[in-house]
mmCIF file of the N, C-alpha and C atoms, coordinates in Angstrom:
data_MODEL
# 
_entry.id   MODEL 
# 
loop_
_atom_site.group_PDB 
_atom_site.id 
_atom_site.type_symbol 
_atom_site.label_atom_id 
_atom_site.label_alt_id 
_atom_site.label_comp_id 
_atom_site.label_asym_id 
_atom_site.label_entity_id 
_atom_site.label_seq_id 
_atom_site.pdbx_PDB_ins_code 
_atom_site.Cartn_x 
_atom_site.Cartn_y 
_atom_site.Cartn_z 
_atom_site.occupancy 
_atom_site.B_iso_or_equiv 
_atom_site.pdbx_formal_charge 
_atom_site.auth_seq_id 
_atom_site.auth_comp_id 
_atom_site.auth_asym_id 
_atom_site.auth_atom_id 
_atom_site.pdbx_PDB_model_num 
ATOM 1   N N  . MET A 1 1  ? 0.246  -3.946  -7.484  1.00 0.00 ? 1  MET A N  1 
ATOM 2   C CA . MET A 1 1  ? -0.171 -3.403  -6.197  1.00 0.00 ? 1  MET A CA 1 
ATOM 3   C C  . MET A 1 1  ? 1.030  -2.748  -5.516  1.00 0.00 ? 1  MET A C  1 
ATOM 4   N N  . ILE A 1 2  ? 0.718  -1.805  -4.666  1.00 0.00 ? 2  ILE A N  1 
ATOM 5   C CA . ILE A 1 2  ? 1.742  -1.072  -3.918  1.00 0.00 ? 2  ILE A CA 1 
ATOM 6   C C  . ILE A 1 2  ? 1.421  -1.182  -2.439  1.00 0.00 ? 2  ILE A C  1 
ATOM 7   N N  . ARG A 1 3  ? 2.428  -1.550  -1.656  1.00 0.00 ? 3  ARG A N  1 
ATOM 8   C CA . ARG A 1 3  ? 2.285  -1.581  -0.196  1.00 0.00 ? 3  ARG A CA 1 
ATOM 9   C C  . ARG A 1 3  ? 2.861  -0.274  0.350   1.00 0.00 ? 3  ARG A C  1 
ATOM 10  N N  . VAL A 1 4  ? 2.038  0.427   1.107   1.00 0.00 ? 4  VAL A N  1 
ATOM 11  C CA . VAL A 1 4  ? 2.408  1.734   1.646   1.00 0.00 ? 4  VAL A CA 1 
ATOM 12  C C  . VAL A 1 4  ? 2.693  1.596   3.138   1.00 0.00 ? 4  VAL A C  1 
ATOM 13  N N  . VAL A 1 5  ? 3.790  2.211   3.576   1.00 0.00 ? 5  VAL A N  1 
ATOM 14  C CA . VAL A 1 5  ? 4.179  2.173   4.982   1.00 0.00 ? 5  VAL A CA 1 
ATOM 15  C C  . VAL A 1 5  ? 4.465  3.590   5.449   1.00 0.00 ? 5  VAL A C  1 
ATOM 16  N N  . ALA A 1 6  ? 4.021  3.903   6.649   1.00 0.00 ? 6  ALA A N  1 
ATOM 17  C CA . ALA A 1 6  ? 4.317  5.200   7.245   1.00 0.00 ? 6  ALA A CA 1 
ATOM 18  C C  . ALA A 1 6  ? 4.930  4.978   8.622   1.00 0.00 ? 6  ALA A C  1 
ATOM 19  N N  . ASN A 1 7  ? 6.011  5.670   8.890   1.00 0.00 ? 7  ASN A N  1 
ATOM 20  C CA . ASN A 1 7  ? 6.671  5.581   10.190  1.00 0.00 ? 7  ASN A CA 1 
ATOM 21  C C  . ASN A 1 7  ? 6.085  6.656   11.106  1.00 0.00 ? 7  ASN A C  1 
ATOM 22  N N  . ARG A 1 8  ? 5.193  6.249   11.978  1.00 0.00 ? 8  ARG A N  1 
ATOM 23  C CA . ARG A 1 8  ? 4.522  7.189   12.881  1.00 0.00 ? 8  ARG A CA 1 
ATOM 24  C C  . ARG A 1 8  ? 5.474  7.753   13.931  1.00 0.00 ? 8  ARG A C  1 
ATOM 25  N N  . ASP A 1 9  ? 6.585  7.072   14.170  1.00 0.00 ? 9  ASP A N  1 
ATOM 26  C CA . ASP A 1 9  ? 7.556  7.557   15.164  1.00 0.00 ? 9  ASP A CA 1 
ATOM 27  C C  . ASP A 1 9  ? 8.340  8.762   14.661  1.00 0.00 ? 9  ASP A C  1 
ATOM 28  N N  . THR A 1 10 ? 8.545  8.841   13.347  1.00 0.00 ? 10 THR A N  1 
ATOM 29  C CA . THR A 1 10 ? 9.322  9.959   12.810  1.00 0.00 ? 10 THR A CA 1 
ATOM 30  C C  . THR A 1 10 ? 8.440  11.060  12.209  1.00 0.00 ? 10 THR A C  1 
ATOM 31  N N  . CYS A 1 11 ? 7.165  10.773  12.004  1.00 0.00 ? 11 CYS A N  1 
ATOM 32  C CA . CYS A 1 11 ? 6.241  11.757  11.429  1.00 0.00 ? 11 CYS A CA 1 
ATOM 33  C C  . CYS A 1 11 ? 6.116  12.969  12.354  1.00 0.00 ? 11 CYS A C  1 
ATOM 34  N N  . GLU A 1 12 ? 6.172  14.150  11.733  1.00 0.00 ? 12 GLU A N  1 
ATOM 35  C CA . GLU A 1 12 ? 6.000  15.393  12.493  1.00 0.00 ? 12 GLU A CA 1 
ATOM 36  C C  . GLU A 1 12 ? 4.731  16.134  12.089  1.00 0.00 ? 12 GLU A C  1 
ATOM 37  N N  . GLY A 1 13 ? 3.879  15.491  11.303  1.00 0.00 ? 13 GLY A N  1 
ATOM 38  C CA . GLY A 1 13 ? 2.567  16.036  11.008  1.00 0.00 ? 13 GLY A CA 1 
ATOM 39  C C  . GLY A 1 13 ? 2.512  17.173  10.008  1.00 0.00 ? 13 GLY A C  1 
ATOM 40  N N  . PHE A 1 14 ? 3.462  17.236  9.090   1.00 0.00 ? 14 PHE A N  1 
ATOM 41  C CA . PHE A 1 14 ? 3.441  18.297  8.079   1.00 0.00 ? 14 PHE A CA 1 
ATOM 42  C C  . PHE A 1 14 ? 2.237  18.155  7.143   1.00 0.00 ? 14 PHE A C  1 
ATOM 43  N N  . GLY A 1 15 ? 1.798  16.927  6.895   1.00 0.00 ? 15 GLY A N  1 
ATOM 44  C CA . GLY A 1 15 ? 0.602  16.691  6.103   1.00 0.00 ? 15 GLY A CA 1 
ATOM 45  C C  . GLY A 1 15 ? 0.785  16.694  4.602   1.00 0.00 ? 15 GLY A C  1 
ATOM 46  N N  . VAL A 1 16 ? 2.016  16.742  4.128   1.00 0.00 ? 16 VAL A N  1 
ATOM 47  C CA . VAL A 1 16 ? 2.217  16.740  2.671   1.00 0.00 ? 16 VAL A CA 1 
ATOM 48  C C  . VAL A 1 16 ? 1.771  15.410  2.053   1.00 0.00 ? 16 VAL A C  1 
ATOM 49  N N  . CYS A 1 17 ? 1.816  14.350  2.812   1.00 0.00 ? 17 CYS A N  1 
ATOM 50  C CA . CYS A 1 17 ? 1.345  13.061  2.302   1.00 0.00 ? 17 CYS A CA 1 
ATOM 51  C C  . CYS A 1 17 ? -0.156 13.117  2.026   1.00 0.00 ? 17 CYS A C  1 
ATOM 52  N N  . VAL A 1 18 ? -0.889 13.771  2.897   1.00 0.00 ? 18 VAL A N  1 
ATOM 53  C CA . VAL A 1 18 ? -2.331 13.907  2.717   1.00 0.00 ? 18 VAL A CA 1 
ATOM 54  C C  . VAL A 1 18 ? -2.625 14.755  1.486   1.00 0.00 ? 18 VAL A C  1 
ATOM 55  N N  . LEU A 1 19 ? -1.867 15.813  1.302   1.00 0.00 ? 19 LEU A N  1 
ATOM 56  C CA . LEU A 1 19 ? -2.055 16.661  0.123   1.00 0.00 ? 19 LEU A CA 1 
ATOM 57  C C  . LEU A 1 19 ? -1.766 15.897  -1.170  1.00 0.00 ? 19 LEU A C  1 
ATOM 58  N N  . ALA A 1 20 ? -0.787 15.009  -1.127  1.00 0.00 ? 20 ALA A N  1 
ATOM 59  C CA . ALA A 1 20 ? -0.407 14.253  -2.321  1.00 0.00 ? 20 ALA A CA 1 
ATOM 60  C C  . ALA A 1 20 ? -1.351 13.086  -2.603  1.00 0.00 ? 20 ALA A C  1 
ATOM 61  N N  . ALA A 1 21 ? -1.867 12.455  -1.550  1.00 0.00 ? 21 ALA A N  1 
ATOM 62  C CA . ALA A 1 21 ? -2.692 11.246  -1.729  1.00 0.00 ? 21 ALA A CA 1 
ATOM 63  C C  . ALA A 1 21 ? -3.699 11.120  -0.596  1.00 0.00 ? 21 ALA A C  1 
ATOM 64  N N  . GLU A 1 22 ? -4.721 11.942  -0.633  1.00 0.00 ? 22 GLU A N  1 
ATOM 65  C CA . GLU A 1 22 ? -5.694 11.949  0.459   1.00 0.00 ? 22 GLU A CA 1 
ATOM 66  C C  . GLU A 1 22 ? -6.502 10.664  0.557   1.00 0.00 ? 22 GLU A C  1 
ATOM 67  N N  . GLU A 1 23 ? -6.534 9.860   -0.507  1.00 0.00 ? 23 GLU A N  1 
ATOM 68  C CA . GLU A 1 23 ? -7.235 8.589   -0.454  1.00 0.00 ? 23 GLU A CA 1 
ATOM 69  C C  . GLU A 1 23 ? -6.418 7.533   0.302   1.00 0.00 ? 23 GLU A C  1 
ATOM 70  N N  . VAL A 1 24 ? -5.130 7.813   0.473   1.00 0.00 ? 24 VAL A N  1 
ATOM 71  C CA . VAL A 1 24 ? -4.222 6.838   1.082   1.00 0.00 ? 24 VAL A CA 1 
ATOM 72  C C  . VAL A 1 24 ? -3.828 7.236   2.503   1.00 0.00 ? 24 VAL A C  1 
ATOM 73  N N  . PHE A 1 25 ? -3.686 8.538   2.755   1.00 0.00 ? 25 PHE A N  1 
ATOM 74  C CA . PHE A 1 25 ? -3.186 9.024   4.047   1.00 0.00 ? 25 PHE A CA 1 
ATOM 75  C C  . PHE A 1 25 ? -4.167 9.978   4.718   1.00 0.00 ? 25 PHE A C  1 
ATOM 76  N N  . GLU A 1 26 ? -4.073 10.028  6.039   1.00 0.00 ? 26 GLU A N  1 
ATOM 77  C CA . GLU A 1 26 ? -4.756 11.043  6.816   1.00 0.00 ? 26 GLU A CA 1 
ATOM 78  C C  . GLU A 1 26 ? -3.923 11.305  8.066   1.00 0.00 ? 26 GLU A C  1 
ATOM 79  N N  . LEU A 1 27 ? -4.226 12.377  8.758   1.00 0.00 ? 27 LEU A N  1 
ATOM 80  C CA . LEU A 1 27 ? -3.569 12.664  10.030  1.00 0.00 ? 27 LEU A CA 1 
ATOM 81  C C  . LEU A 1 27 ? -4.558 12.383  11.149  1.00 0.00 ? 27 LEU A C  1 
ATOM 82  N N  . ASP A 1 28 ? -4.090 11.756  12.227  1.00 0.00 ? 28 ASP A N  1 
ATOM 83  C CA . ASP A 1 28 ? -4.963 11.487  13.355  1.00 0.00 ? 28 ASP A CA 1 
ATOM 84  C C  . ASP A 1 28 ? -5.132 12.759  14.187  1.00 0.00 ? 28 ASP A C  1 
ATOM 85  N N  . ASP A 1 29 ? -5.870 12.676  15.268  1.00 0.00 ? 29 ASP A N  1 
ATOM 86  C CA . ASP A 1 29 ? -6.144 13.848  16.103  1.00 0.00 ? 29 ASP A CA 1 
ATOM 87  C C  . ASP A 1 29 ? -4.875 14.464  16.682  1.00 0.00 ? 29 ASP A C  1 
ATOM 88  N N  . GLY A 1 30 ? -3.822 13.678  16.797  1.00 0.00 ? 30 GLY A N  1 
ATOM 89  C CA . GLY A 1 30 ? -2.554 14.180  17.309  1.00 0.00 ? 30 GLY A CA 1 
ATOM 90  C C  . GLY A 1 30 ? -1.645 14.726  16.219  1.00 0.00 ? 30 GLY A C  1 
ATOM 91  N N  . GLY A 1 31 ? -2.110 14.659  14.963  1.00 0.00 ? 31 GLY A N  1 
ATOM 92  C CA . GLY A 1 31 ? -1.327 15.186  13.851  1.00 0.00 ? 31 GLY A CA 1 
ATOM 93  C C  . GLY A 1 31 ? -0.299 14.229  13.291  1.00 0.00 ? 31 GLY A C  1 
ATOM 94  N N  . THR A 1 32 ? -0.483 12.933  13.535  1.00 0.00 ? 32 THR A N  1 
ATOM 95  C CA . THR A 1 32 ? 0.457  11.926  13.050  1.00 0.00 ? 32 THR A CA 1 
ATOM 96  C C  . THR A 1 32 ? -0.181 11.151  11.898  1.00 0.00 ? 32 THR A C  1 
ATOM 97  N N  . VAL A 1 33 ? 0.637  10.788  10.933  1.00 0.00 ? 33 VAL A N  1 
ATOM 98  C CA . VAL A 1 33 ? 0.149  10.109  9.736   1.00 0.00 ? 33 VAL A CA 1 
ATOM 99  C C  . VAL A 1 33 ? -0.504 8.770   10.059  1.00 0.00 ? 33 VAL A C  1 
ATOM 100 N N  . VAL A 1 34 ? -1.564 8.479   9.318   1.00 0.00 ? 34 VAL A N  1 
ATOM 101 C CA . VAL A 1 34 ? -2.250 7.189   9.362   1.00 0.00 ? 34 VAL A CA 1 
ATOM 102 C C  . VAL A 1 34 ? -2.404 6.732   7.913   1.00 0.00 ? 34 VAL A C  1 
ATOM 103 N N  . VAL A 1 35 ? -2.050 5.493   7.645   1.00 0.00 ? 35 VAL A N  1 
ATOM 104 C CA . VAL A 1 35 ? -2.237 4.926   6.317   1.00 0.00 ? 35 VAL A CA 1 
ATOM 105 C C  . VAL A 1 35 ? -3.654 4.364   6.265   1.00 0.00 ? 35 VAL A C  1 
ATOM 106 N N  . LYS A 1 36 ? -4.488 4.953   5.428   1.00 0.00 ? 36 LYS A N  1 
ATOM 107 C CA . LYS A 1 36 ? -5.877 4.505   5.296   1.00 0.00 ? 36 LYS A CA 1 
ATOM 108 C C  . LYS A 1 36 ? -5.980 3.271   4.419   1.00 0.00 ? 36 LYS A C  1 
ATOM 109 N N  . ALA A 1 37 ? -5.055 3.127   3.479   1.00 0.00 ? 37 ALA A N  1 
ATOM 110 C CA . ALA A 1 37 ? -5.069 1.991   2.557   1.00 0.00 ? 37 ALA A CA 1 
ATOM 111 C C  . ALA A 1 37 ? -3.648 1.468   2.417   1.00 0.00 ? 37 ALA A C  1 
ATOM 112 N N  . GLU A 1 38 ? -3.350 0.370   3.103   1.00 0.00 ? 38 GLU A N  1 
ATOM 113 C CA . GLU A 1 38 ? -1.990 -0.180  3.057   1.00 0.00 ? 38 GLU A CA 1 
ATOM 114 C C  . GLU A 1 38 ? -1.631 -0.725  1.682   1.00 0.00 ? 38 GLU A C  1 
ATOM 115 N N  . LEU A 1 39 ? -2.600 -1.326  1.011   1.00 0.00 ? 39 LEU A N  1 
ATOM 116 C CA . LEU A 1 39 ? -2.389 -1.828  -0.350  1.00 0.00 ? 39 LEU A CA 1 
ATOM 117 C C  . LEU A 1 39 ? -3.223 -0.990  -1.305  1.00 0.00 ? 39 LEU A C  1 
ATOM 118 N N  . VAL A 1 40 ? -2.575 -0.419  -2.297  1.00 0.00 ? 40 VAL A N  1 
ATOM 119 C CA . VAL A 1 40 ? -3.281 0.382   -3.295  1.00 0.00 ? 40 VAL A CA 1 
ATOM 120 C C  . VAL A 1 40 ? -2.894 -0.097  -4.689  1.00 0.00 ? 40 VAL A C  1 
ATOM 121 N N  . ASP A 1 41 ? -3.748 0.194   -5.646  1.00 0.00 ? 41 ASP A N  1 
ATOM 122 C CA . ASP A 1 41 ? -3.453 -0.243  -7.008  1.00 0.00 ? 41 ASP A CA 1 
ATOM 123 C C  . ASP A 1 41 ? -2.408 0.657   -7.653  1.00 0.00 ? 41 ASP A C  1 
ATOM 124 N N  . ASP A 1 42 ? -1.872 0.167   -8.754  1.00 0.00 ? 42 ASP A N  1 
ATOM 125 C CA . ASP A 1 42 ? -0.787 0.871   -9.442  1.00 0.00 ? 42 ASP A CA 1 
ATOM 126 C C  . ASP A 1 42 ? -1.189 2.257   -9.942  1.00 0.00 ? 42 ASP A C  1 
ATOM 127 N N  . ALA A 1 43 ? -2.469 2.497   -10.105 1.00 0.00 ? 43 ALA A N  1 
ATOM 128 C CA . ALA A 1 43 ? -2.935 3.807   -10.573 1.00 0.00 ? 43 ALA A CA 1 
ATOM 129 C C  . ALA A 1 43 ? -2.589 4.917   -9.580  1.00 0.00 ? 43 ALA A C  1 
ATOM 130 N N  . ARG A 1 44 ? -2.352 4.570   -8.338  1.00 0.00 ? 44 ARG A N  1 
ATOM 131 C CA . ARG A 1 44 ? -2.014 5.559   -7.306  1.00 0.00 ? 44 ARG A CA 1 
ATOM 132 C C  . ARG A 1 44 ? -0.499 5.702   -7.095  1.00 0.00 ? 44 ARG A C  1 
ATOM 133 N N  . LEU A 1 45 ? 0.293  5.031   -7.912  1.00 0.00 ? 45 LEU A N  1 
ATOM 134 C CA . LEU A 1 45 ? 1.743  5.047   -7.733  1.00 0.00 ? 45 LEU A CA 1 
ATOM 135 C C  . LEU A 1 45 ? 2.303  6.465   -7.719  1.00 0.00 ? 45 LEU A C  1 
ATOM 136 N N  . GLU A 1 46 ? 1.916  7.290   -8.651  1.00 0.00 ? 46 GLU A N  1 
ATOM 137 C CA . GLU A 1 46 ? 2.464  8.651   -8.701  1.00 0.00 ? 46 GLU A CA 1 
ATOM 138 C C  . GLU A 1 46 ? 2.096  9.448   -7.460  1.00 0.00 ? 46 GLU A C  1 
ATOM 139 N N  . GLN A 1 47 ? 0.894  9.282   -6.948  1.00 0.00 ? 47 GLN A N  1 
ATOM 140 C CA . GLN A 1 47 ? 0.483  9.982   -5.729  1.00 0.00 ? 47 GLN A CA 1 
ATOM 141 C C  . GLN A 1 47 ? 1.312  9.523   -4.529  1.00 0.00 ? 47 GLN A C  1 
ATOM 142 N N  . VAL A 1 48 ? 1.477  8.220   -4.411  1.00 0.00 ? 48 VAL A N  1 
ATOM 143 C CA . VAL A 1 48 ? 2.250  7.675   -3.287  1.00 0.00 ? 48 VAL A CA 1 
ATOM 144 C C  . VAL A 1 48 ? 3.717  8.066   -3.417  1.00 0.00 ? 48 VAL A C  1 
ATOM 145 N N  . ARG A 1 49 ? 4.237  8.015   -4.632  1.00 0.00 ? 49 ARG A N  1 
ATOM 146 C CA . ARG A 1 49 ? 5.626  8.424   -4.860  1.00 0.00 ? 49 ARG A CA 1 
ATOM 147 C C  . ARG A 1 49 ? 5.819  9.891   -4.462  1.00 0.00 ? 49 ARG A C  1 
ATOM 148 N N  . ARG A 1 50 ? 4.880  10.758  -4.837  1.00 0.00 ? 50 ARG A N  1 
ATOM 149 C CA . ARG A 1 50 ? 4.953  12.179  -4.489  1.00 0.00 ? 50 ARG A CA 1 
ATOM 150 C C  . ARG A 1 50 ? 4.902  12.359  -2.972  1.00 0.00 ? 50 ARG A C  1 
ATOM 151 N N  . ALA A 1 51 ? 4.039  11.617  -2.305  1.00 0.00 ? 51 ALA A N  1 
ATOM 152 C CA . ALA A 1 51 ? 3.938  11.706  -0.842  1.00 0.00 ? 51 ALA A CA 1 
ATOM 153 C C  . ALA A 1 51 ? 5.258  11.321  -0.186  1.00 0.00 ? 51 ALA A C  1 
ATOM 154 N N  . ALA A 1 52 ? 5.874  10.240  -0.655  1.00 0.00 ? 52 ALA A N  1 
ATOM 155 C CA . ALA A 1 52 ? 7.152  9.795   -0.094  1.00 0.00 ? 52 ALA A CA 1 
ATOM 156 C C  . ALA A 1 52 ? 8.256  10.798  -0.378  1.00 0.00 ? 52 ALA A C  1 
ATOM 157 N N  . TYR A 1 53 ? 8.313  11.297  -1.596  1.00 0.00 ? 53 TYR A N  1 
ATOM 158 C CA . TYR A 1 53 ? 9.358  12.246  -1.989  1.00 0.00 ? 53 TYR A CA 1 
ATOM 159 C C  . TYR A 1 53 ? 9.233  13.573  -1.234  1.00 0.00 ? 53 TYR A C  1 
ATOM 160 N N  . ASP A 1 54 ? 8.007  14.040  -1.050  1.00 0.00 ? 54 ASP A N  1 
ATOM 161 C CA . ASP A 1 54 ? 7.785  15.346  -0.426  1.00 0.00 ? 54 ASP A CA 1 
ATOM 162 C C  . ASP A 1 54 ? 7.844  15.330  1.102   1.00 0.00 ? 54 ASP A C  1 
ATOM 163 N N  . CYS A 1 55 ? 7.778  14.159  1.711   1.00 0.00 ? 55 CYS A N  1 
ATOM 164 C CA . CYS A 1 55 ? 7.770  14.085  3.177   1.00 0.00 ? 55 CYS A CA 1 
ATOM 165 C C  . CYS A 1 55 ? 9.101  14.596  3.739   1.00 0.00 ? 55 CYS A C  1 
ATOM 166 N N  . PRO A 1 56 ? 9.074  15.677  4.519   1.00 0.00 ? 56 PRO A N  1 
ATOM 167 C CA . PRO A 1 56 ? 10.322 16.245  5.033   1.00 0.00 ? 56 PRO A CA 1 
ATOM 168 C C  . PRO A 1 56 ? 11.038 15.365  6.054   1.00 0.00 ? 56 PRO A C  1 
ATOM 169 N N  . THR A 1 57 ? 10.340 14.398  6.635   1.00 0.00 ? 57 THR A N  1 
ATOM 170 C CA . THR A 1 57 ? 10.976 13.518  7.621   1.00 0.00 ? 57 THR A CA 1 
ATOM 171 C C  . THR A 1 57 ? 11.217 12.110  7.080   1.00 0.00 ? 57 THR A C  1 
ATOM 172 N N  . ASP A 1 58 ? 10.990 11.913  5.779   1.00 0.00 ? 58 ASP A N  1 
ATOM 173 C CA . ASP A 1 58 ? 11.164 10.598  5.137   1.00 0.00 ? 58 ASP A CA 1 
ATOM 174 C C  . ASP A 1 58 ? 10.406 9.498   5.873   1.00 0.00 ? 58 ASP A C  1 
ATOM 175 N N  . SER A 1 59 ? 9.199  9.811   6.294   1.00 0.00 ? 59 SER A N  1 
ATOM 176 C CA . SER A 1 59 ? 8.391  8.863   7.055   1.00 0.00 ? 59 SER A CA 1 
ATOM 177 C C  . SER A 1 59 ? 7.506  7.972   6.195   1.00 0.00 ? 59 SER A C  1 
ATOM 178 N N  . ILE A 1 60 ? 7.490  8.205   4.881   1.00 0.00 ? 60 ILE A N  1 
ATOM 179 C CA . ILE A 1 60 ? 6.651  7.429   3.976   1.00 0.00 ? 60 ILE A CA 1 
ATOM 180 C C  . ILE A 1 60 ? 7.539  6.561   3.085   1.00 0.00 ? 60 ILE A C  1 
ATOM 181 N N  . SER A 1 61 ? 7.183  5.289   2.974   1.00 0.00 ? 61 SER A N  1 
ATOM 182 C CA . SER A 1 61 ? 7.889  4.406   2.038   1.00 0.00 ? 61 SER A CA 1 
ATOM 183 C C  . SER A 1 61 ? 6.856  3.517   1.360   1.00 0.00 ? 61 SER A C  1 
ATOM 184 N N  . PHE A 1 62 ? 7.257  2.877   0.290   1.00 0.00 ? 62 PHE A N  1 
ATOM 185 C CA . PHE A 1 62 ? 6.364  1.996   -0.443  1.00 0.00 ? 62 PHE A CA 1 
ATOM 186 C C  . PHE A 1 62 ? 7.176  0.972   -1.213  1.00 0.00 ? 62 PHE A C  1 
ATOM 187 N N  . GLU A 1 63 ? 6.506  -0.108  -1.572  1.00 0.00 ? 63 GLU A N  1 
ATOM 188 C CA . GLU A 1 63 ? 7.130  -1.134  -2.396  1.00 0.00 ? 63 GLU A CA 1 
ATOM 189 C C  . GLU A 1 63 ? 6.077  -1.743  -3.304  1.00 0.00 ? 63 GLU A C  1 
ATOM 190 N N  . THR A 1 64 ? 6.499  -2.173  -4.448  1.00 0.00 ? 64 THR A N  1 
ATOM 191 C CA . THR A 1 64 ? 5.609  -2.883  -5.357  1.00 0.00 ? 64 THR A CA 1 
ATOM 192 C C  . THR A 1 64 ? 5.514  -4.328  -4.913  1.00 0.00 ? 64 THR A C  1 
ATOM 193 N N  . VAL A 1 65 ? 4.301  -4.846  -4.855  1.00 0.00 ? 65 VAL A N  1 
ATOM 194 C CA . VAL A 1 65 ? 4.097  -6.236  -4.445  1.00 0.00 ? 65 VAL A CA 1 
ATOM 195 C C  . VAL A 1 65 ? 3.292  -6.966  -5.510  1.00 0.00 ? 65 VAL A C  1 
ATOM 196 N N  . ASP A 1 66 ? 3.495  -8.251  -5.591  1.00 0.00 ? 66 ASP A N  1 
ATOM 197 C CA . ASP A 1 66 ? 2.761  -9.101  -6.514  1.00 0.00 ? 66 ASP A CA 1 
ATOM 198 C C  . ASP A 1 66 ? 1.379  -9.363  -5.905  1.00 0.00 ? 66 ASP A C  1 
ATOM 199 N N  . PRO A 1 67 ? 0.312  -9.055  -6.608  1.00 0.00 ? 67 PRO A N  1 
ATOM 200 C CA . PRO A 1 67 ? -1.029 -9.212  -6.035  1.00 0.00 ? 67 PRO A CA 1 
ATOM 201 C C  . PRO A 1 67 ? -1.479 -10.652 -5.864  1.00 0.00 ? 67 PRO A C  1 
ATOM 202 N N  . THR A 1 68 ? -0.720 -11.615 -6.354  1.00 0.00 ? 68 THR A N  1 
ATOM 203 C CA . THR A 1 68 ? -1.151 -13.016 -6.242  1.00 0.00 ? 68 THR A CA 1 
ATOM 204 C C  . THR A 1 68 ? -0.656 -13.662 -4.997  1.00 0.00 ? 68 THR A C  1 
# 
């Protein structure tokens, strides 16, 4: 499992996270990132990694967690 975190204070609403993983991220009405799924399965790792890497404000982070 992967725990996804988004820093809403540093997000500037570029939306690259949504483009990389629309099942995990969305932008609210103010254009700030919202994590739709805080815990996602390993199959989404590449999408989440791409979202974190592409974020121009480094507002996305993630960590692998033990599901038990």
